[in-house]
N, C-alpha and C positions, 0 to 999 in steps of 0.2 A: 255389590256382588258383580263378578265378571265371569264370563264363560271361559273357563280355562282352556278349552279346546281351540280357541282362536289364537292362542299363543303358539308360535312355532316351537318354542322350547318344550312345551307340553307334548306336542305331536312327536317331536324327536325323542323325548324321553320315553314315550310310550313304545316307539320303535325299538329303543334300547332295551326295554323290559323284554320284548319278544325275542330279541337277539340273545340276551343273557340267558333266558330260560332254555333256548336251544343249545347254547354253549354248555350250561351246567348239566344238561341231560347226559352228556358224555363223561361226566366225572365218575370216579370210582364210587361204588355203592357205600363204601365205608365212610365217605365224606358227605353222605346225604344230610346228616344233622350238624355238620360242621361248616365246611366251605360252601356247600350248595345252599344251605339255609341262609348263611350270612350274605352271600353274593346276591341271591334272589331278593332278600329283604332290602338290601341297600339299593338295588336297582328299582324295586317297587316304590321305595320311599321317595324317589325323585318326582315322578309325576303325581304321586298321592299327595305329597305336601304342596305341590303347585295347586292341585285341585282344592285342597282344604283352604289354602290361602285365598284363592279366588272366591271362596264361599264366605269369607269374613266380611265384616262391614267397612273396615277402613283400609286405606293403602298401607298404613304402618303395619297392620296385621299381615297383609299380603307380603310385605317385605320380609317380615320375620319368618314366614313359612318358606319364602324363596331362599333365605339363608340356610334353613334346615335342609332344603333340597340340595343346595350347594355342598353342604357338609356331607350329605349322603353320596354325592358324586365323587368327592375326594376319598371317602371310605371305599367306594366301589373300585376306584382306581387302584388303591392299595391291595384290595382283595384279589383283583385280577393279576396284579404283579406277583403276589405271593403264590397264587395257584399256578401261575406259569413257572415260577422258580421251583416249585415242588413237583413239576412235571405233569400236572393234571390237564394242562391245555397248552397250546401254542399261543403265539401273539394273536389275540382275537381281533376280528375285523371291526368289532364294536369299539375298539380303542379310539379311533378317529371320531366316531360319533360321540363318545363320552367327552372328548376334548372340546368338541363343538358345543355340547350342552353346557359344560362349565363356563365357557365364554359367553354363551347366550344368557345364562343366569346372571352372571356378573353385569352384563350390559342392561338387562331388564331391571335389576335392582338399582343400578345407577340412574336409569331413565325415570323410574318411579320416584326415587329420592329427589330428583331435580324438580319434580312437580309439587313437592310438599312445601 
């Protein structure tokens, strides 16, 4: 088991969750159970899966959960794009943070894989 909070990617993804929740607070109320729910869920999934993977017993399991986090990051990227195109938001400041997180997840997965 590993303390997930020691990973920069976990810290950044936690910051992303806070940023996304602030962003979706301004969405139309009619989207509360559509875009808001989906975007918040995808954002939450990134650090949550990191944490769950860190709580597992093997590095292989950690990698599996990091891949799930990565998938959630790509899902979030699309949801932000769609919400922007639908006029719910402008280009969010969190976009750069999301790109950095995707790169960090890829690097961490590659680093852990190299030790197996």
